[in-house]
N, C-alpha and C positions, 0 to 999 in steps of 0.2 A: 747540268744536274747540280743540285745543292749538296754540299758536303760539310759536315761539322762534327766536332768531337769535344764534349765538355763533360767532366765527371762530377765536380762538386762546386756548386755556386749557390748563392742564397736564393735566387730565382732567375728565370730566363725571360727576357723581353728584348725587343729591338733596341739597337744602340741608342736611338734618339729618346728612349723613355727617361723620364725624370724621376726623382725620388718620390714626389707627390703622386705620380701616376702609379708607382709600385704599391704605395700604401692603399690607393683606391682599389686596385685589383685585389689586394690581400683581403680588404674588408668585404668586397663583393663576393669573393670566393668562399669565405667562411659562413656567409649567410645562405649559401645554397643547400638544398635538401640532400641528404645522403642517408643510405640505409644504416650507417654506423652512428649518425648524429641525430639526437632528438630535434624535431623541427622547432621547438620553442627555445632551445638552448642557443645562446649567442656566444661566440668566441670573443673574449675580452683580452686575449693575449696581444700585447703590443709588438709591432714589427721591430725586429732586432737588426735588420739590415742597416749597416752604417756606410760611411763613405768608402771604406775599404772594400766592402762587398760590391758596391756599385762600380768602383774602378775596375774590379775584375771583370764585371759584365761589359763595361765600356771598352775594355781591352780586347774583348772577343770580336772577331771579324768573320763574317760569312764569306767564304770563297766561292764565287760563282764562275762556272766554266761555260761560257756562251760563245757560240760560233759567230763569225762576223755577219752572217745573214740574218741573225735574230735581231729584231727591232728593240729599241730602248724601252718601249711600252711593255713588251713581253718580260724584259728583265725586271721592271718595276713590279709587274704583276706577281712574279715569283717571289720577290723580296717581301711583298705584302702578305704572302701566305703564312698562316700560323703553323709553326713546325713543332715537332714533339719535344718533350723534355724527359724522355725515357731514361737517359743516363745521368740525370741530375739528382742531387740530394738536397734536402732542406734540413736544417738543424732539428733535433728531436723536440717534440712538444709534449709536455707532461699531461696536458688536458686531453689531447687526442689519444695518447697512450692509455690513459685511465679509462676513457670512454670505450676504447677497443678491448679493455680488460686484458691487455697484453697478448691479444690474439691477432692473427693475421687478418687484415681488413679486405683482402682480395676477394673479388667476385668473379667466378668463372662462367663463361658462356659455353654450354654444352648442348648443341642442337637446339638453340633458341631457349633453352632452359637455364636458369641462373642458379648457382649454388655457391655458398660461402665457404671459405677455408677457415678451419679452426685450429690451425697449427700454431705452436708457440712462436713468439717473436724473439729473435736473438739480438738483432741490431735495431736500434730505436730511431735512427735517422729516417725521415719521411721521403717518399717518392710519389710521382704521378706522371702519367704519359703526356699531359698537356695542362695548360693553365685553366682550362674549363672543367677540370676534374678535381675533386677533393683530394687533399694530401692524404696519403695512406702510409700506415706502418705495415710492413710485409714480412712474411717468413722468408727464409733463405731460398726456398724453391721459387717463390713468386718474385723475389728480388732479381733472381737470375733471369726469370722470364721477362721482367720489365726491361732489363738491360739488353735483352735480345729482341726487343721491340715486338713482344707477343701480346702486349696490352693495347687495346684500341684507344687512340687519343680522343675519339669522339664521345664514347660512352663510359670509358674507364673499365670495361670488362675484359678479362683475359680470354683470348681466343684459343681455347683448349681443344674443342671438338665441334665439328660441324662444317658448314660451308663458309669460307671467308675469302677476302681478297688478299693477295700477297704481292708485294713489290720486292724486287730483287735488284737493288742498285749495284751490288757486287755479287760475286759467286758465293761467298761465304756469309753474306748478310741478307736477311729477309725481314720485311715489315708486314705485320698482319693487322687487318682492320675489317670492320663490317662495310659492306657496300654502301649502306645508308649513312655511314659515318664519314664518308669521304669529304674532304674540304672542297667547297664550291666557291669559285671566284669568277665573275663575269661569264657565268653560264658554263664554265668548264669544271670538271671534277679532278681532284688531285689527291695523291697519297697524303694523309694527315701526318705521316711521320717525316717524309723528306721532300714533299712537294712534287713528286713525279706524277706525270699524267696518268689517270686511271686507265686510259687506253693501252698503256704500256705494262699494266699489271695483269695478273692472271687470277682466275678463281681456283681455289684449292679445297679439297675435302680432307679434313683431319678426322681420323677415326676416334671413336669414343674412348676415353681413358688412355689416349695415345697422343704423343706429341709429334708423330710423324705423319706424313701423307700416306694415304692408303697404298699398301704394297701389293701389287698383283701377284697372284700365286701361279706357279708353273704347274704343269700337268703332273699329277702324282703326289702333290704336296699333302702332308698329313695334318696340317693345321686345322683344328676344328672350326666349323663355321661360327660357333658361339664366341670366337675370339673377338668378333666385332661388337659383341655386347658390352655393356658397361661393366667394368671390373669392380668388385667389392673388396676393398682392402681393409675393411674394419670388422667384418663378421666372418664366421667360419662356415659360410654357406657351401652348398655342394657345388663343386667346380667340375667342368668336363675334363676327362682324362683321356689320353691317347690309348689305343688298344694295348693290353698288357697280357702276358702269359705268365705262368708260374716259373718258367725258367728264363728269367730276363735279367740275370745279374750282369753288371758291367764292371769290368776291371779297370781301375784308373791307371793311366800311364804314369810311370815313375812312382808307384805306390810305395809308401814309406814302410810298409810291413814286409817288404822283401818279396822274393819269388813265391808264386802260388802253384800248388800242385796242378797237374794236368786235369782238365775237366772241371776246374773250380772257377772258371770265368776268364781264363787268359785268352788273348787274341781279340778279334773283333767281337762286338756285342752280338749275341745270338738272337735268332728269332725276329720278332716284329721290330724290336729296337734297332737291330742292324739295318733292316729295310727302311725304317724311319730316318735313321742317320744318313743313309745313302741318298734318299729322296731330298733331304734337307741340303746335302752337299750339292746336288744337282741344281736345286733352286738357288743356292748361293752363287754358283757359277753363272746362272742366268741373270741374277740381279747385278746391279752396279752399286755397291755399298756407298760409294762416294756421293751418290745422289740422295741418299737417305739422311734424315735428320732424326736423331734419337735423343731422348732424355733419360738419365739414369733411373728415374721413377718408373719408366715403362719396363725396364729390365725386371724390376721387382714384381710388377703386375703380371708380366708374361711368364715369369718363373712360377708364380703362384697358380696361374691357370694352366701350366704345362704346355705353353706354346713354344715348342722346341725350335721351330724355324726362326721365329722372331728373336728368341734368346741367342741363337747362333749368329744371326745377322748383327745383333747389337754387340756381341762380344767381339766379332770381327771388326766392327766399327770403332772399337776401343773403349766401350763403356766399362767402367770399373766393376768387376764382379763382386767386390766387397762393399759396394755402395750400401749405406744403411739409411733407412727411412726414419727421419726424425719423428714423423707423426705416427709411426707404427712401432714404437718402443725400440727404435734403432735396430730393427731386424734387417737382415741382409736377404738377397734373393735366394741364397742357399737355405736359409731358415724356412722360408715359405715353400720352397720346392720340396724340402725334406718333410715338412708338416703335411703337405698334400700327397706325398708318396711318389713324386715324379722322379723316378730313379735316373732316367736318361737326361733330364734337365740338370740334376745334381752332377752327373758325370761331365757334362759340358762346362758347368761352372767350375768344377774342380780342375779340369784341364786348363781353364783360362786363368787359374791362379786364385780361386776362391779359398779363403781361409777356413779350413775344416772346423776349427775350434773358435771361430769368432763368436763373441758373446753379445747378446742384446742387453737392454737395461736391467733385465732380471737375471743376468748372467746365464741365460739359457743358450746352449749350443744347438746347431742343426741336428746332431745325433739325438739330443734329448727330445726335440720336437718329433722326430721320426719314431722314437720309442713310445712317447706318450700317445701318439695317434695310430699305433699298431701297424706300421708299415715295415714288415719284416725284411723284404727285399732291399729296401732303402737302408735299413739298419745294417744289413750284411755288407752292402756296398761301402757305406761310410766307415765301417770298422776295417774293411780291407784297405781302404784308402788311407787309414792311419788316424782316424778320429780318436780322441782321448775319451775313454769310457768312464773314467773316475772323476770327471769334472763335477763340481757342485754349483748349484744356482744360489740365489740370495737366501734361500731357506735351508741350504745345506743338502738339498735333494740331489741324488745322482740319477743316472738313467735307470738303474735298477729300482730305485724308490718309485719313480714315475710309472714304470711299467707294472710294478706290483700294485700300486695304488689303483690303477685303472683296470687291472685284471687281464692284462695281455699275456696269456700263458706262453705263447710262442716266443715273444720277445724276452721274457724272463728266462726261459729255457736256453735260448741262444746266448744271452749275455753270460749266464753261468757256465756254458760250455766253452767259452773263450778262455776261461781261467784268468781274466784280467780284472774281475770285479771282486770286491770284498763283500761277501754275502752278509756280514754282520756290521757293515758300515752304518753309522748313525747320522741322521740329519741334525739340524740345529735344535730340534725338539727332543732329540735322543731316540727317535723312532727308526727302526730298521725296516727292511723290506718285509720281514715276517710280521712286524706289528701292523704295517699298512695293509697287508693282505688279510690279516686277522680282522682288523676293524671293518674292512669293506666286504667281509664274508666270502673271500675267494678261496674256497675249500681246496680246489686242485692246486692252486699256487702254494698254499700252506703245506700240502703234502710234498710238493716238489722241493720247496725250500728246506723242509725238514730232512728230506732224503739227501740233500746236498750239504748237510752239516750246519744249518742255521741254528744259532743259539736262541732257544725259546725263553731264556731267563735273563736276557739283557734288559736293563731297566732304562726307561726314558728319563727326562728331566725331573719328573715327579715320582720316579722310582716305580712306575707301573711296569709289569711284565706282560707278555702276550696274553696270559690268562685273564688279567684285568680287562684287556680290550675285547676279548672274546665274551666276557660277561657283559661288558658295556653294549656290544653290538647284539647280544642275544643269540649268537650262533652256537647252538649246543653241539653241533657236529665238530666244529673246530675246537671247542672246549674239551670234548672227549678225546680228540687227537692229541691235544696238548697234555692232558692228564695221562694218556697212555705213554707219552714220552717223558713221564716222571716230572712234570712241572709241579712246583710247590703250590699246593692248594691253599695254604694258610699264610702265604707271603703277603706283606702289607706294603703300601706305598707311603709317600711322605706324609700323607694325611692319616695314616693308620688304617686305611681301608683295605680289607682283603677282597678277593674276587667275589666272595659271598656278599659283602657290604654293597658292592656295586650292582650285582645282579638283583639284590633286594630293592635297592633304590630305583633301579630302572624297570622294575616289575618284570624281570625275565624269568618266568616261572619254570620253564624247561631247564634253564641253567641252574636255578636254585635246587630243583629236584636232583639234578646230576651231582651237584656239589654235596648235597645231603647224603646221597648214596655212597659217596666216596669219603664220608667222615669229616666233612668240613666243620671247623670250630664255630658254633653259632653263639658262643658266649664271649667271643673276642670283641673287645671294644676299641673303637678308633680314637683319635685325639680329641674328638668332641664328646667322648664318653658314651657313644652309641654302639649298640649291638646291631647285627643285621636286622633283627626283628624291629628295632626302633627306627630303621632307615626306610621302612615301607609303610604304606597306609594301613591303618588298623582294619581288620576284618576283610582285607583283600585276600586273593587266592595265595599270594606269596606269604602273607602274614599267617594265614591258616596253616600252610605247609610247615613253616618254621615253628609255629606253636605246637603242632603235633609232634614234630621231631624233638622239641625241647622236653615235652612231657615223657616221651618214650625214653629219652636218655636219663632223665631224672629217675625213672623207675628202675633203670638198669645200673644206676650209679654205684649201688652197693656191691655189685659183682665185678666191677672194674678196678684196675690198679691205679697207680699215680698217673695223673694227666701231664703230658708234656707242656711245659710253660715256655713261652718266648720271652727271654730275659732281655735281649738286645737285638734289634733288627739289623744292626751292622756294627760290629766291634771296631771296624776300620774307619768309621765316621766318614765314609765317602772317599777315602784316600785310595782305595783300590777300584779297579774297573768293574768289579762285581761285589755286591754286599756280602758280608760274612755274618750270618745270624748266630745267636747264642741261645741254646735251649737246655732245659733241665727237666727230665722226667724221673729222676732218681731220688733227689732229696731237696732240701730247701736252700742249698748253697746258691748265693747270688752270683751274677756275672763277674768274673775276675776284673779287678781294677787296680791291682797293686803294681802296675807297669804302665808305660806310655807306648801306645801303638804307633809304630813308624813304618812307612812302606819301603824304606831302604836303609841300609846300615849307616850309622852315624858315628861321630867321634866326640869325645869330651876332652881330649888333649891332643896336641899337635902330633900328627902321624907322618907328615911329609910324603903323602902319596904322590907319585910322579904322574901328573895329569897334563904335562906339557904336550901340546898337539904335535909339535915338531919331532917328538920322540916316538910317535906312533908309527907302526908299520901299517900300510893300508893297501887296498886293492884299487885297480883302475877299471873295474868291470863296467860294461855298458848293458849287460843282461841282468839276470837275476842271481848272479854269482853261483851258477850251477856248473860252470866249466872248471876244468882242472887247473887253469891258469890263474884262478883267484888267489891272491896273495894271502888273504885271511884263511882261506881253506888250506893252503899249504902250511901255514903256521900250525894248524890243527891236524896235520897229516892229510886231511881231506875235509870237505864240507860234510858234516855228519848229519845234517838235517835233510829230510825229504820235502816234497812240495806241500805236505800237510803239517809242516813244522814239527815233525817227530824225529827222534833219533833213528838212524838206520838199523835194521836188524843185526848187522854185523858189529855194532858198537859194543865194546867190551865193558860190561857193568862192573866186573870184579876189579879191574885195573883201568879205570877210564882215563883216556888221555886228556890233556888240557884242550879246552875249546876256545878259540879266538873268534868271536863274532865280529862282523863288520862294524866300523865305528864312524864317527862324524868326520873323519878325515878321508874316508873312502869316496870314490866317485860314483858308486852304485846308488840306487834309489833306497829310500828308507824302508820300502816294502820288499827288499830282496829276501831270499830264503834263508840267508845266513844271519838272521836277526830274530831270536826267539826269546831268550831270557830277558833281554832289554825291553821287551814288550809288556812285561809284568804279569801279574796274576790274571788268568782268564778262566780258571776252573772254579765252579761253584762249590764252595766248601762250607762246612758248618761246625761250629764249636759246640760240643755236647758233653754232658756229664756221663761218665762211664760208671759201671757197677763196682769195679775194682781198682781202677787206675786214675781216679780223679777226673780231670778234664782231658778230652781227646778231640781228634779232628776226623770227621767223616766227609766223604764226597757225596754231593747231591746229584751227580751225573756220572755216566759211564766214562772211564778214562782209558783210552787205548794205550797199549805198551809203547814206550818211548816218548810219551807226552810230557812236556814241562809242566810241573804242578805249582811249585812255589819256590822262593828263595829263602834260605835261612838268614834272617835279618836280625841285627842287634847292634851293640856297641863294640866297635873295634878297639881292642886293647892289646897291650904287649903281654908276653908270657910272664914277665916280671910282675906286672900289675895283677894278672890272673892269680898268681901264687899267693898274694896277700888278701884276696877277696874271700870273705867268709863262705858264701854260698857259691859253689862251683857247679851246680846242677844244670846250668844253661850254657856252659862253655862249649864252643865248637872250634877245634884247632884248625887253622888255615893251612898248616903243614906245607909251607912254601918251599922248604929245603934251600932257600936262598936268603942269606943274611940273617937278621934277627927273626925270632918267631913271634907270630901274632895269633890272636884268636878272636872269635866273635862271642860276646856275652849278651844273651837275650834276657838277663834277669830284670833289668830296669827299662830297657828299650827293646822292642821286638815286634814281630808280626805274628800271623797265625801259626807259623812254623814252630814257635816256642812251645806249642801245646801238642805237637806230634809225639806220640809215645813210641817207646822201643817195641820192636817185634822181631822175634827170632826167625820168622819167615816173612821178611819185609816185602812190601809192595812198592817201596820207593828206594832209590839209591842216590847218594850225593855225587856231584861232579863239579870240578873247578872250572869256572867260565870267566872270560875277560870280555868286557863290553866297551865302556868309555875310556878305559886306560889299559895299559899292558904292564903295569908294575907287578912283577911276579910274586911280590910279598902279600898282595891283597886281592886274591881272586874272589869272585862271587861264588857262594856255595848254593848250587841249584839242585833241586830235587826233581828227578824224572821217574816216571812209572816203569818198573822193571818187569811188569806183566799187566795184562788187562785187569782193570779194577772196575767192579760193578758199583752202580749207584747204591749208597747206603753203607758201603764197606768203610771200616775205620782205616785210616792211613797210618803207616808205621815204617820206620827204618831201623837198621841195626846200629845201636849206639857204639858197638865195638867192645872187644874183650877188655881193653884198658879201663873203660868206664866201669865194668862190672868187677874188675879187680879191686877197685876202690869202693864202689857203692854196694857191692855184694855183701859187705860186712854189716850194712845197715838195713837193706830190704832185698826182696827177691822179685824176680820178673813175674808178671801176672798176665802175659800175653795170651796164655791159653793154648798155644800151639802144641801139637803133638811132638814137634821137634824142638821144643823149648830147651835151651841150654843153661838157663840161669834161674829156673824155678827152684823152689825148695826140694821138690821131688828129684829133679835132675841132679842137683848138687849132692843130695844124699846118696843117690845112686853112684855117682862118681867116687864119693868117699868110701862107699861100701866096696867098690871094685879095687880100691888102692889101700885099704886098711883092714887088718884082721877084725873079725866080727866082734870080739870082746873089747876092742879099743875104739869103736866108732863114736866120734863126737856127735852130740845132738845138733840138729839143724837149727839155724837161727830163725826166730819167729818172723813172719811176714808182717811188717809194720807199716808199709807205705807202698805207693805206686812207684813205677819206674821213673816218674817225673814228680818228685815230691813237691808239696806246696811250698811256696817261698816263705822265708821267715818274715814275721811281722815287723 
């Protein structure tokens, strides 16, 4: 038998070949017709093989093992046989690579049908099975097949499926070729790879889309008969599935989510899946895996088709469960099994070590595929196995986004029930699950998300809210739901378009009529100077409805009071997570601009705040910091936040303790429950003109008791500096009781909190909170709701008696509360109670609001 091994040479030929004969063979080869080369195109590339390359060939010796009884003529005959060059490489050719368009040039033979590979080429060196075949650039899959002698030296086609001849010179080596392509010499046929006589080879049948010989099935096997059909790995066609029942959950061994309650899937897989696994194990005992030959590509295909027996056999054979298909977006077998909903296949892959969170080229995980394709049982299994639910793909979409977009109510409901997803998470476009459900008109999902606390006023990258998207899609039912949840009807996006503008432009008559019935402003102009009427076609049904409404409003204009004007769509200029509009329906006062809006407190002189990370006390929690062992919670006496990020009912509002939130030195996740104030403003607020107190702040949404509303932000200054400042109306003492005294002045720098008025029956109370540092001299002043606040209510907190001791000589409180302590009436009453009737001083006149306008 002839044995040889050579990996990289310029070309292969018998030792006696000269350089001239090599050149002749090269020129003859490039003139041959091939599917990848145009017949009229001639290769002009000169041979680069030099003397060094030839010496490497001349040093190569064929070692022939012939018994003493074999005649010398037989030895000569074997030496004259052309042998394969499957393991040889030629230097890369720019011309051939260009003609191939950097795609694999392999041609596969599948049941006498030829198909071309279109995979990308990573390595540009050329290969071929023999000198009679055109040099080829190949993908990694076919390069591996070439080295394993799976390419026929006679025709150059890869023997992938069908009936072939197979020679096995050694136990772990096999050569494939077509019977008609066998080498013939002196009337005898030989293997074109190694020269073995054909009589010593055998005929094998390779299954379609499979690199193994046909596997006989044992009695009771559950592999579908369609597994012998050709697998389609490029389309989402309907694939056969094994029998399934509703109660088919499989619990992974060694689940990362810890123990599961009884009845939730522990122990052997129930029902038909258990029977399937048992039959597969019996078949595995009957088979001899060492006799089978598998390619990783087949694991991908079998996982996609739900062929549990084949998957198990290949995993036992040592195929990598994390093998990714280059030609299929680098997806793994777990991706396609989850996509098709093959829960039992997913279980086998996970047990074999498949990475639950492996990403393809689009950063999609198997869990995301199961969610998008509505396979609830598979989603439940993967979550119990420990799959990450918050992962984002290249577009920033999470599992919740994908399920909401496709309208899979059960998936959305289950994801929300886990408590592991952020219902208001935004993708790269700024869209939430609520926005996706709104755009695609999934009414039930909108109701579900709304009931679970989804924020309907979160803005996308172009500052659209859900109502804009409801108007765009024309779903009047969703629009009515959103308006019922107190969505702002006249809010505008970055282009100045209100929902009415969009509904008019898209000719959504039902939405237009709904918005008109709710009092939408039809005179509002966008940045192009267009009103809603100017956004639609003249004389259309929408235009007619708007025109009729305009005339009716003009007729009633004499009976109405001042119209609310939008002065600024966001006084924060995008620095807050939610916009803060400014409106005025009282007078002609413009939006305040005598200060600089800043989202967090600043300094104008050195304060020496201790932000050294080594000075921080921190926790080492691995959970959500809800346990009593959390160090940050212990510093605060306990963790005062519940799972809804609200203060616990037992929190003392009158004498609030210091709150130490988790910081960047802690071991917990950024999403732990002990991080609230550091997440910033999340409540929709509005700056508006009051009747008696200048500017004020109202909420545009319901605020439950204990909710963080905003932080008092301004310029941090010392008490000494505060004493010399002329206007002290915006000072808030930090009252640290440690070292020097400091305060926050919102006169020149501040946020929305600088406009919050005093109220004798406040709905907010301040609390000192530490987040990124623990310097006790400089706490954050956070406002929390001390009671339930309804949308539309003005916000207020108690300025304190010391403020009124000083400012009470200049103006009186105008909060209007029946329990007001600082109004002119209340002060007069107190004076009457303490002074004889003939000596009562006259009350001071009410000259200003509790928050006077700043000096010019």
